[in-house]
N, C-alpha and C positions, 0 to 999 in steps of 0.2 A: 504494500500500500504506500509506504514512504517513497519507494522508487517511482511509483506512478505519479504521486503528487509532485515530486521534484521534476519529473519529465513534463508534466503539465505546466508547472511554474516556469520552466525554461522556455517552453513554447510561447507562453503568454508574454514573457519578457522580450522575446525575439520580435513578436508582433508589435508590441508597444514601441520598442526601439526603432523599428523600421518606420513607424508612423511619426516619429519625433521630427520637429523642424528646428531650424537654427535662427529664427527671427529674433530681433531685439525685442525686449518686453514692451516697448512703446511703439512697435510697428503693428499694423493690422494685416493679418495674413489672409490669403484666399480661403474661403470656406471649403473644407474637404468634402469628398463625395459621400462619406459614410456618416449618416446622421441618425439620431434617435427618432423613434416614432413621434408624431405630433402630440400625442397625449402627454400631459404633464406627468413627470415621474412622481410616484408616491413616496414621500419622505416622512420619517417619524419626527416627533417633536425634538427640537434642539434643546438639550439640557445644559450645555456649556459651550461657549466659544473660546478661542485661544486667548489666554490672559496676557496682559502686558505687565512685565516686571520692570522695576526701576531700581537704579543704584540705591542701595540702603535697605531694600526689602530683606527681612530676616525672619526665619522660622526656627524655633527651638523644639527639640523632641527629647522625650525620654527614650532610652535605648536598652534593649535586652539582646545580648549576643550569646548564642550557643557555640562556643569556640573550642569544643573538645576536639574538633578535627585538626586544630593546630598542633596538638600534642600527641594524639593517638598514633600517628605514623612516624613520629620523630624518634629515631633510634637512641639519641642521647637523653631522651626524656621517658624511657621505658618505665612503666609503673606510675606515671604521673596521673593525677585526677584533677578535674576542674569543674566548678559549679558554673551556673549561669552568670555572665558578667552584666552589670548594670551601670548606667551613667547617663550622660546627656550628649547631644550633638546639636550644633548650631550652624545653620546654612544661611549664607548671606550673598546677595547679588553684589559683586565687587565692581563690575564694569560692564559696559556694552561695547563690544569691539566690532569693527567692520569685517573681521575674519581674515584679513590679508596676512596678519602675523602668523596665522596657523595654516596658510596655504589654501584658504577657502574664500569664495566670493559671495558671502552672505553674512548678515549680522548674527553675532553670537553673544550670549550672556556668558561671562566668566563668573562662576559660582564658587565661593570659598566655603569649605565646611571644616569645622574643628570638632573632634569627638574625644571624650575621655570616658573609659569604662574600667571597672575593676570587679574582681570576684575572688572568693576563697578557692584555694587549690593546694594540692600536695605535690611537691616536686623533689626529684633526687638532687642531693647536694654533695659535692666532693668531700670525701673523708667522713662525713657525719651521717650519711644516709638520707632518708626521706625527711623533709621538713614541711610544716604547714606555713602558709602565708597568703599573700594577696597578689594575684596576677593583675597587672595594670597595662592597659593598651591606650596609647595616645596616637591620634591620627590627624594629619592635616591633608585636606583634599582640595584639588582644583579640578573643576569640571566645566567643559564647554557644552553649552546647550543652545540649539537653534532658536532664534527669536520667533521664527515663523510658526513653530509647532511644539516647542519645548522638547524636541528630539535630542537625545544625548549623543554627542559626537565622540568625545574623548574624556577619560578620567585619569588623573595622576594622583597617587597617594604616597605620603611619607608616613611610615608606621614604626612606632617604637614600642617594644614589648618587654616588660621587666617583671621580675618576681621579687616582691618585697617581703623579707623574712629576717630571721636571725642572720642569715647569709643572703646578701643581695645578689641576684643572678640576672645578668643581661641575657634575656631570651633571644631577642632578634631586633635588628634595625634593617628595615626593608623598604625599598622603593617599588611601587606597583604601578603599572601602566596598562590601561584598557582602551582598545579602539573597537568601534562597532562598524560593521559593513553589512547592509547600509546603516544609516543613522538609526538609532534605536528610538523609534517614534512610539512612545508609550500610549499616548492618549487619542490619536487620530481625530483631532479637532476638525469640524465641530462635533461634539459628542451628542449623539442622538439616543433616545430611548430604545432599548433592545438592540443597540448596535452590536454587530459581530464582525471581526476582521481577523486576518492572519498576519503573522510576522515570520519572515525567514531571515534569521540573523546569523552572522559570524562575529564572534567576539574573540579578539586576540589579546592575550595577557602576557606581559613581560615582567620579570622580577630581577632585582639586583639587591645586593646586601649580603649579610651573613648573620650567623647566630645558631642557636640550638634547634630552632624550628626550621625544617627543611622546606624550601620553595623550589619550584622547577627551574632548572638552569637554562632551558630553551623556551622559546616562545610557545605558548599553549594556545591552540585554536579550538573553540567550542562552537559547533554549529547546531542551531536549534530551529525547529519549526513550531510556532506557537499559535494557538487559537485564543482569541481575546473576546470576552463577553459571553452571553448578552449583558449589556450594561443594565444595572438596577440601581435604585435609590435607597439609601440608608437614612432613616430619620435622625434628625439632629440630636435628640436626647440619647441616642445610642452611641454617640461619639465622645471622644475625650475632651473636645472643646466645641462650643456652639458653632453651627454652620447654617447660615440662612438657606432654607429650602432643602436641607439635607445634603449628604455627600453621595458621590457616584462610585459604586463598587466596580472596579476594573480588575478582572481576574485573568491571568495568563496561564494557560495550561499547555503542557507538552503533548506530543503525539499520543502518549499512553493515558492522557487525562490527568496526570499528576500536576498539581498547582505549583507553578514556578514562582510567580509573583502575585501579590494581592495588594491593591492600593485603594484607598478611599479618598477620592479627589473632591475638594470643596471649592466650588466656583467663587464664593465670596471671599475666601482666604487666598485663592489663586495658587493653591498647592495641596499636597496630600495632608490629611489629618491623621492618616494611618498608613503604614507601609510594612509589609512582611515579605521577606525574600529568603529563598533557600541558599542564596550565594551573594552576599554583599561585597565580596572581595576576600582578601586574605586567604585565597586558595580554598574557598568552600565553606566559609563561616556563615551560619544562619543568623538572621537578624530580624528584630521587630522594633518599630518606631511608632510612638504616639506623640502627636503635637501637643505642646503645653503652652506655647505663646507665639504670637505673630506680631511683628513690628513693621508697619507699612513704611516704605521709603519716602512716600509723599503723602502729606495731609492735605487733601483737596478742599477741606472745609475752611482753610485759611490760605495764606499765600504759599503756593507750592515752591519747593526748592529745585524743581526741574521743569523744563517746558512740558506742555501737554500736547501730544500729537494724536489727532483723531483721524481715522481712516474709515470712510464709508463707501461701500460698493452699491452701485445702482441696482444690481441684482446679484445675489450670492449663489444662484443655482442656474448655470448657463450652459449653452451648447459647447461642444468641442471647438476651440479656436474662435469662439464668438466674440464680438465686440462688447466691451464693458466700460463704463465710466467709473472712475475712482475720484472721489472728492477728499481732499486733504485739508485739514484745519490745524494750525499750529498756534498755540498761545504761549507767550513767554512767561517767565516767572512772575512778572508784574501784571499779568492778565492782558497785556496788549498783544495785538497781532504780530506774529514773528516775521522777520524779514531775513532772507538769506537762502542758502542752498538746502534742498532736501534730496535725499537719495532714495530712489525707489528700487526695490528688489523683488523679483519674482523668479523663483527657481535659480537658474544660472545667469539670468539677465540682470543688468544693472544700468540705471539711468540717473543722471544728476540734473535737476531742474531748479530754478530760482523762484522763490516766493517774493511777491512784492507787497502783499497786503494780508499775509497770514493764511490765505486760502487759495486753492487752485483745484481745477478739475482736469483729469487726464483721460484720454480715450486710449485704451490698450486692448489687447486680445487676451482672452482667458487662457489661451495656450492649450497644450496637450501633455504637459509634464506630469508624470505620475508622482505621487508621494511614496512614502515607504511602507504604507499599508494598502491593501486592496480589499474592497468589499463588493458585494453583489449589487449594491444600490447606486454606485457611482464609479466612473472611470478613475477619477483622481480628485483629490482635494489638496490645495496648497495655499500658502499664505502670501498675500501682498504685504510687504513690509516697507514702511517709509520711516526713515530716520532723519533727525535734525541735529544741526550744530556739530559738524565733524571736526575732530582734532587730528590733523594730518600727522603730527609728530607722534601722538600716542596711538593713532589708529582707533579712536574711540568716538562714540556719539554720546550726547547728553540725554537724548530721549528718542524712543521709537514708538510707532503705532502699527497695529496689525489688523488685517481683516482677511478672512478665509473664504475662498470661492470653491464651490463644488462643481466639477465639470461632469456633465451628463455623459453616459456611455455611448459609444459609437455603435452603428449597426453591426459591424463585424465583431465588436465586443459582445453584442447581444447574442450572436450566433455561437460564439465560443462559450458564453455562459450556459446557454441551453444545452450544448453538447457535453460540457463538463458535469452539469447537474445530472444529466442522463447517465453518464458513465459512472459517476459516484453512487448513484442510486442502486446500480447493479451490485456494488460492493458494500452496500449499507450494512449487511449482516456482519461483515468483518470488523466494522468499527463501532458496532453497537450504537447506532445513531438513528435518527428519524429522517424522513425525506425533507421535512421542514428545516431541520438543523443543517442538513447537507446543503440546502439551497442558500442558507444564510452564510455558511462558512466558506463558500467558494470565493477566492480573492483574485482580482485582476484589475 
């Protein structure tokens, strides 16, 4: 079954790549011959649109780590035992970069996270045998996240692990680097009720450093195909912190149905109020996070400390390569209309234009670029990102705005959908699913 899915995914990618164009984002292309039926597509209710983060946004979580995997395979720590580690982690939006410093042509958030956890354990000590004490893990993390959809691009971590007892033991000092291909698009904005999509990811992990805990010496590649959804709503009173309208449960499952990640995303807080993962890093450590505080980087009830960029689409559900108007409104920190250059990004395209009175409308094409998830209900969704006040020396922006467009599927895409649904239905007994679920989980 996995081989069949990979074969179908490769075929779909080939078809989509062959249909891609190379137009500038501000050029209007010719309408292609494959168009959807005239009937309006049926879309479920939008529960959350892509949020806008600003420099200074901060979220703090309580943390529980099951880190026994760190010691159970370490030869130098044979006989060691370890309880659950607890502590806190604080995640902060450090800057908004144009991406060039990292070899990318799209805006990225640079997210800084610090974490400290500790827990009781028993470790072997030279000459005196096993001793009880406290294992402590300190971590500093830098993560690149796409402004357009909060997709994770890269993660770098510096990790210090120590055992504090009658004898202090330096367990490990490790640098950890993770890259995702394609970008790890967790949320697939806009999030709609009952949404289902698939992810086909390759994560590469590199480690450097030394210590008693063993980490792989060569780059590790982990390939997973994941189904996500259907999206459901969790009532606010069931969460660790109030969330207006409730949080959205986003569950990722492997091919065998085992849950890999579970997140409860809160639109009013613009981040997860809960996150549980079978592998947060550290070569397989399980983790659970509960939000306990959120500090907004901008207080819009008074004078904001950063410009406010608003992006409005004439229509957010449009045909393939269809024309669309984008209205941009930029207010400076004193509330006056901004003057200067804004940078418009869509996929790999980039255009710089000048504002004279704080507002402008641009006519562009919706394009045909796919995002990194594919669902039965649309060909592709991607964000139009407009950023203001670029610092060429630091390659950063003061503020960005985002709006997401959903591109309707093409006629050839519809044919492929129908064929794949038919093929998968034949094998439905092998994957213990229903015809309706098969229909929802086809991705392209």
